[in-house]
C-alpha positions in Angstrom: 15.1 8.6 6.2 16.3 5.0 5.7 14.1 2.0 5.6 14.7 0.9 9.2 13.8 4.4 10.5 10.6 4.5 8.3 9.6 1.0 9.6 10.2 2.1 13.2 8.1 5.2 12.7 5.3 3.2 11.2 5.3 0.7 14.1 5.0 3.7 16.5 1.8 4.9 14.8 -1.2 4.2 17.0 -4.0 2.0 15.7 -2.1 0.9 12.5 -1.1 -2.7 11.8 2.3 -2.9 10.1 3.0 -5.7 7.7 6.5 -6.2 6.3 7.0 -6.8 2.6 9.7 -9.5 2.2 9.9 -10.8 -1.3 12.4 -13.6 -1.4 12.9 -13.2 2.4 14.5 -9.7 2.0 12.8 -6.7 3.7 11.8 -4.4 0.8 9.2 -2.3 2.4 6.0 -2.5 4.5 2.3 -1.8 4.4 0.2 -0.1 7.0 -3.5 -1.1 7.6 -6.2 0.6 9.7 -9.6 -0.8 9.0 -9.7 -0.8 5.2 -7.2 2.1 4.7 -3.9 0.8 3.4 -0.6 2.6 2.7 2.5 1.1 1.3 6.2 2.1 1.5 8.7 0.4 -0.8 12.3 1.0 0.1 14.7 2.7 -2.3 16.3 0.1 -4.5 13.7 -2.6 -3.8 12.6 -4.3 -6.9 8.9 -4.5 -7.7 7.6 -8.0 -8.3 3.9 -8.2 -9.2 3.5 -11.8 -8.0 5.2 -11.1 -4.6 3.1 -7.9 -4.2 -0.1 -9.8 -5.0 0.8 -12.5 -2.3 1.7 -9.7 0.2 -1.7 -8.0 -0.4 -3.8 -11.2 -0.5 -4.3 -11.8 3.3 -5.0 -8.1 3.9 -7.5 -8.0 1.0 -9.2 -11.2 2.0 -9.7 -10.1 5.6 -11.4 -6.9 4.5 -12.8 -7.7 1.1 -11.5 -4.4 -0.3 -8.8 -1.8 0.5 -8.9 2.0 0.4 -6.3 4.7 0.4 -6.0 8.4 0.1 -3.4 10.7 -1.6 -2.9 14.4 -1.3 -4.0 16.4 -4.4 -0.5 17.5 -5.3 1.1 14.0 -4.9 1.0 12.9 -8.5 3.6 10.2 -8.1 1.6 8.4 -5.5 -1.6 8.9 -7.4 0.0 7.1 -10.4 1.5 4.4 -8.1 -1.9 3.6 -6.6 -3.4 3.2 -10.1 -0.6 0.7 -10.9 -1.6 -1.2 -7.8 -5.2 -1.4 -9.0 -6.8 1.4 -6.9 -9.5 3.4 -8.6 -10.3 7.0 -7.6 -13.7 7.2 -6.0 -14.1 10.8 -4.7 -12.1 13.8 -3.5 -12.4 16.4 -0.8 -10.5 19.7 -0.4 -7.3 17.9 0.7 -7.3 14.3 -0.6 -8.3 12.0 -3.5 -9.7 8.7 -2.2 -9.1 5.4 -3.9 -10.7 1.9 -3.7 -9.2 -1.5 -4.6 -12.1 -3.7 -5.3 -10.1 -6.7 -6.7 -6.8 -8.1 -5.8 -4.3 -6.7 -8.3 -1.9 -8.3 -10.7 -4.0 -11.4 -11.6 -3.9 -12.9 -15.0 -5.7 -10.9 -17.6 
Protein backbone atom coordinates (compact mmCIF):
# COMPACT_ATOMS: atom_id res chain seq x y z
CA UNK A 1 0.00 0.00 0.00
CA UNK A 2 1.41 3.43 -0.88
CA UNK A 3 1.77 6.35 1.54
CA UNK A 4 -1.38 8.16 0.40
CA UNK A 5 -3.48 5.01 0.86
CA UNK A 6 -2.00 4.39 4.32
CA UNK A 7 -2.71 7.99 5.32
CA UNK A 8 -6.31 7.75 4.06
CA UNK A 9 -6.79 4.51 5.99
CA UNK A 10 -5.42 6.14 9.16
CA UNK A 11 -7.74 9.13 8.78
CA UNK A 12 -10.70 6.73 8.58
CA UNK A 13 -9.81 5.08 11.91
CA UNK A 14 -12.35 6.19 14.51
CA UNK A 15 -11.11 8.04 17.62
CA UNK A 16 -7.53 8.45 16.35
CA UNK A 17 -5.91 11.84 15.69
CA UNK A 18 -3.69 11.77 12.61
CA UNK A 19 -0.65 14.07 12.48
CA UNK A 20 1.34 14.38 9.27
CA UNK A 21 5.13 14.18 9.50
CA UNK A 22 6.53 16.75 7.03
CA UNK A 23 10.25 17.38 7.53
CA UNK A 24 11.27 20.17 5.17
CA UNK A 25 7.65 20.47 4.02
CA UNK A 26 7.61 17.05 2.35
CA UNK A 27 5.11 14.44 3.55
CA UNK A 28 7.29 11.60 4.88
CA UNK A 29 4.81 9.77 7.12
CA UNK A 30 2.31 10.30 9.88
CA UNK A 31 1.59 9.57 13.50
CA UNK A 32 -1.63 8.41 15.10
CA UNK A 33 -2.60 9.36 18.65
CA UNK A 34 -5.45 8.11 20.83
CA UNK A 35 -5.08 9.23 24.43
CA UNK A 36 -1.42 8.53 25.13
CA UNK A 37 -1.14 5.64 22.63
CA UNK A 38 1.01 6.63 19.66
CA UNK A 39 1.85 4.81 16.44
CA UNK A 40 4.08 6.09 13.66
CA UNK A 41 4.30 5.22 9.96
CA UNK A 42 7.26 6.47 7.93
CA UNK A 43 6.89 6.11 4.18
CA UNK A 44 9.36 4.04 2.18
CA UNK A 45 12.28 6.17 1.08
CA UNK A 46 11.61 8.86 3.68
CA UNK A 47 14.78 9.89 5.40
CA UNK A 48 14.96 9.84 9.17
CA UNK A 49 16.02 13.13 10.73
CA UNK A 50 16.26 13.10 14.55
CA UNK A 51 15.76 16.85 14.92
CA UNK A 52 12.68 16.86 12.67
CA UNK A 53 11.23 13.82 14.47
CA UNK A 54 11.82 15.45 17.87
CA UNK A 55 9.96 18.57 16.72
CA UNK A 56 7.15 16.43 15.29
CA UNK A 57 6.75 14.59 18.61
CA UNK A 58 7.16 17.64 20.86
CA UNK A 59 3.55 18.97 20.78
CA UNK A 60 2.09 15.47 21.17
CA UNK A 61 4.42 14.68 24.05
CA UNK A 62 3.84 18.03 25.77
CA UNK A 63 0.06 17.62 25.56
CA UNK A 64 0.11 14.24 27.29
CA UNK A 65 3.35 14.30 29.30
CA UNK A 66 4.29 10.86 27.98
CA UNK A 67 3.45 8.52 25.12
CA UNK A 68 2.75 4.80 25.03
CA UNK A 69 2.66 2.23 22.27
CA UNK A 70 2.33 -1.49 21.83
CA UNK A 71 3.88 -4.00 19.46
CA UNK A 72 2.96 -7.61 18.72
CA UNK A 73 5.35 -10.17 20.19
CA UNK A 74 6.63 -11.35 16.81
CA UNK A 75 7.20 -7.88 15.34
CA UNK A 76 10.90 -7.56 16.15
CA UNK A 77 11.52 -4.76 13.63
CA UNK A 78 8.99 -2.44 15.29
CA UNK A 79 10.23 -3.40 18.75
CA UNK A 80 13.72 -2.21 17.70
CA UNK A 81 12.24 0.87 15.99
CA UNK A 82 10.44 1.87 19.21
CA UNK A 83 13.64 1.56 21.23
CA UNK A 84 15.41 3.88 18.75
CA UNK A 85 12.60 6.39 19.37
CA UNK A 86 13.18 6.22 23.13
CA UNK A 87 10.32 3.95 24.13
CA UNK A 88 11.08 1.52 26.96
CA UNK A 89 9.26 -1.78 27.37
CA UNK A 90 7.10 -1.78 30.48
CA UNK A 91 5.08 -5.00 30.43
CA UNK A 92 3.59 -7.67 28.16
CA UNK A 93 0.42 -9.65 27.84
CA UNK A 94 -0.25 -12.72 25.72
CA UNK A 95 -0.35 -10.67 22.48
CA UNK A 96 1.61 -7.41 22.88
CA UNK A 97 4.67 -5.81 24.45
CA UNK A 98 3.79 -2.36 25.86
CA UNK A 99 6.18 0.58 25.75
CA UNK A 100 6.44 3.99 27.46
CA UNK A 101 8.20 7.15 26.26
CA UNK A 102 8.81 9.17 29.43
CA UNK A 103 11.14 11.76 27.84
CA UNK A 104 11.12 13.48 24.49
CA UNK A 105 13.69 11.60 22.36
CA UNK A 106 16.78 12.75 20.52
CA UNK A 107 17.81 15.53 22.89
CA UNK A 108 21.44 16.32 23.40
CA UNK A 109 23.20 13.77 25.56
